[in-house]
C-alpha positions in Angstrom: 33.7 7.1 -9.8 30.2 7.3 -11.4 29.4 9.1 -14.6 26.0 9.4 -16.3 26.1 10.6 -19.9 22.9 11.7 -21.6 20.9 9.1 -19.7 17.2 8.7 -20.4 14.7 6.1 -19.4 11.3 5.6 -21.0 9.0 3.0 -19.6 7.0 0.6 -22.0 3.8 2.7 -21.4 5.6 5.8 -22.6 6.2 7.4 -19.2 9.5 9.3 -19.1 11.5 8.2 -16.0 14.7 10.1 -16.8 15.4 12.7 -19.4 19.0 13.5 -20.6 20.7 13.2 -17.2 24.4 14.3 -17.1 25.9 13.8 -13.7 29.3 12.9 -12.2 29.7 11.6 -8.7 33.3 11.7 -7.3 34.9 9.1 -5.0 33.9 9.7 -1.3 31.0 12.1 -1.9 27.9 11.9 0.2 25.2 13.0 -2.2 21.5 13.3 -1.4 18.9 13.2 -4.2 15.6 15.0 -3.5 12.4 15.5 -5.4 8.7 14.7 -5.3 7.5 11.1 -5.5 7.7 10.2 -9.1 10.4 12.7 -9.9 12.8 9.9 -11.0 14.9 9.4 -7.8 14.5 5.6 -7.6 14.8 5.2 -11.3 18.1 7.1 -11.3 19.5 5.1 -8.4 18.4 1.7 -9.8 19.8 2.6 -13.2 23.3 3.1 -11.8 23.5 -0.6 -10.9 21.3 -1.7 -13.8 18.3 -2.9 -11.7 16.6 -0.7 -14.4 17.8 -0.6 -18.0 18.2 2.8 -19.4 16.8 3.7 -22.9 19.5 6.1 -24.0 23.0 7.2 -22.9 25.7 5.5 -20.9 26.6 5.0 -17.2 30.3 4.4 -16.3 31.5 3.1 -13.0 35.2 3.7 -12.2 35.8 4.2 -15.9 34.0 1.0 -17.1 30.6 1.1 -18.9 28.1 -0.8 -16.8 25.6 -0.1 -19.6 27.6 -2.2 -22.1 28.9 -4.8 -19.6 27.7 -8.4 -19.8 28.2 -11.7 -18.0 31.2 -11.9 -15.7 32.2 -8.3 -16.3 28.7 -7.0 -15.2 28.9 -9.2 -12.1 32.3 -7.8 -11.2 31.1 -4.2 -11.6 27.9 -4.9 -9.6 30.0 -6.4 -6.8 31.4 -3.0 -6.1 27.9 -1.4 -5.8 25.9 -2.0 -2.6 22.2 -1.3 -2.4 20.2 -0.4 0.7 16.4 -0.5 0.2 13.5 1.1 2.1 12.0 -2.3 2.8 15.4 -3.7 4.1 15.2 -6.8 1.7 16.3 -9.3 4.4 15.5 -13.0 4.6 13.4 -12.7 7.8 13.6 -16.3 8.8 17.4 -16.4 8.5 19.9 -15.2 11.1 21.3 -11.7 11.1 24.7 -13.2 10.3 23.4 -15.2 7.4 21.8 -12.1 6.0 25.0 -10.1 6.2 26.9 -13.0 4.6 24.7 -12.6 1.6 26.9 -9.7 0.7 29.7 -12.3 0.1 27.8 -14.3 -2.5 29.3 -12.4 -5.4 32.8 -13.6 -4.4 32.0 -17.3 -4.6 30.3 -19.9 -6.8 26.8 -20.9 -5.9 28.0 -24.4 -5.0 30.6 -23.0 -2.6 28.0 -21.1 -0.6 25.8 -24.2 -0.3 28.5 -25.6 2.0 28.9 -22.5 4.0 31.1 -19.5 3.9 34.9 -19.4 4.7 36.0 -18.2 8.2 37.4 -15.0 6.7 33.9 -14.1 5.4 32.3 -14.8 8.7 34.9 -12.6 10.4 34.3 -9.9 7.9 30.5 -10.1 8.4 30.9 -9.9 12.2 33.2 -6.8 11.8 30.5 -5.2 9.6 27.8 -5.8 12.3 30.2 -4.3 14.9 30.6 -1.2 12.8 26.8 -0.6 12.9 26.7 -1.5 16.6 24.6 -4.7 16.5 27.2 -7.5 16.7 25.4 -9.0 19.6 22.4 -9.7 17.3 24.4 -11.9 14.9 22.8 -15.2 15.8 19.1 -14.2 16.2 16.5 -14.2 13.4 16.2 -11.0 11.4 12.4 -10.8 12.0 13.1 -10.4 15.7 14.8 -7.0 15.1 13.2 -3.6 15.1 13.0 -1.7 11.8 16.0 0.4 12.6 18.1 -2.7 13.5 17.0 -4.4 10.3 18.2 -1.5 8.2 21.5 -1.6 10.1 21.8 -5.3 9.0 21.2 -4.2 5.4 24.0 -1.6 5.8 26.3 -4.3 7.3 25.5 -6.6 4.3 26.8 -3.8 2.0 30.0 -3.5 4.2 30.5 -7.3 4.0 30.2 -7.0 0.3 33.2 -4.5 0.4 31.3 -2.2 -1.9 32.9 0.9 -3.2 29.6 2.6 -3.7 26.5 2.6 -1.6 23.1 3.4 -3.2 20.4 3.9 -0.5 16.8 4.3 -1.8 14.7 6.0 0.9 16.5 4.1 3.6 14.7 5.8 6.5 11.2 6.4 5.0 9.6 3.8 7.3 11.6 4.7 10.5 10.8 7.0 13.4 12.8 10.2 13.9 15.2 8.8 16.5 16.0 5.6 14.5 16.2 7.7 11.4 19.0 9.7 13.0 20.9 6.6 14.0 20.7 5.0 10.6 21.8 8.3 8.8 24.6 8.7 11.3 25.8 5.2 10.4 25.7 5.9 6.7 27.6 9.2 7.2 30.2 7.7 9.5 30.9 4.8 7.1 31.2 7.3 4.2 33.7 9.4 6.2 35.7 6.6 7.7 35.9 4.2 4.7 35.6 6.8 1.9 32.7 4.9 0.3 30.9 7.0 -2.3 27.3 7.2 -1.0 24.2 8.4 -2.9 20.9 8.5 -0.9 17.4 9.3 -2.0 15.6 11.2 0.8 12.1 12.7 1.3 13.0 14.9 4.2 14.7 18.2 3.4 16.1 18.7 6.8 17.9 15.4 6.6 19.3 16.3 3.2 20.8 19.5 4.6 22.1 17.7 7.7 24.0 14.9 6.1 24.8 15.7 2.4 27.9 17.3 1.0 26.0 17.8 -2.2 22.3 17.9 -3.2 20.9 16.9 -6.5 17.3 17.9 -7.2 15.1 16.1 -9.7 11.7 17.1 -11.1 9.9 15.1 -13.8 13.0 13.1 -14.6 15.3 16.1 -15.1 18.1 17.6 -13.0 16.9 21.0 -11.8 19.5 21.6 -9.0 23.0 20.3 -8.4 25.1 22.0 -5.8 26.5 22.2 -2.3 24.2 22.2 0.7 25.0 25.9 1.3 23.1 26.7 -1.9 20.1 24.6 -1.1 17.9 27.3 0.3 14.2 27.1 0.8 13.7 29.0 -2.4 15.8 26.4 -4.3 13.8 23.6 -2.8 10.6 25.3 -3.8 12.0 25.3 -7.4 12.9 21.6 -7.2 9.4 20.7 -5.9 7.6 23.2 -8.1 5.8 24.6 -5.1 6.4 25.9 -1.5 7.8 23.3 0.9 5.2 21.5 3.0 5.4 20.6 6.7 5.5 16.8 6.0 8.7 17.3 3.9 10.6 18.6 6.9 11.7 16.4 9.8 12.1 19.2 12.2 15.2 20.2 14.3 13.7 18.7 17.5 13.6 15.3 15.9 17.3 15.6 14.9 
């Protein structure tokens, strides 16, 4: 589904964001990427859908090079990739439904969306909201929701987009432990029920172990671990982080 071949990213100031990354993500996987702040987690995720341009290498999505794609072809590839951000990226003054319908923009011309969305799109958006258990919030403004509810709207937007891949960049970093569990449960359930390939950047080690089928560890832009959860011991995490695990990197079993 996703293949990164010899991918490197160097920023204009000379900082190395990624260094010779070779990874393959199979259809339906739930992969968690871990590492210290600045390890390259966000750069990796944003390179997959070309929010960041890589310096070297190639990224292929379902057999097609997104690195080389332009124009309509790039838009078609991106349409299959949904992004969930830490900051939700909602239009706060718009209704929840309107925010979810933003996931349908890639299927229509700009002029068409000015005059509203087809009934089929509205139905799809309402189904997406129902899947994350906030259908009753469809017609209220997004800024009236809690943080956890706003993140569920962002997930519903990806579902309405009919994405084949979900990239979630620290989706629970600003949420309390209970809401964190609810949002992670939603992502995992969607992954299992719909078979959507899901790649999540996480800070908390306990969450990575709880939800991932596979963990990738980054340090200084390089892959230093790639394996099943069963192999992600405290010792391996210490190697990924370059030091012993600290208390604030665990969420704690009581919170889960």
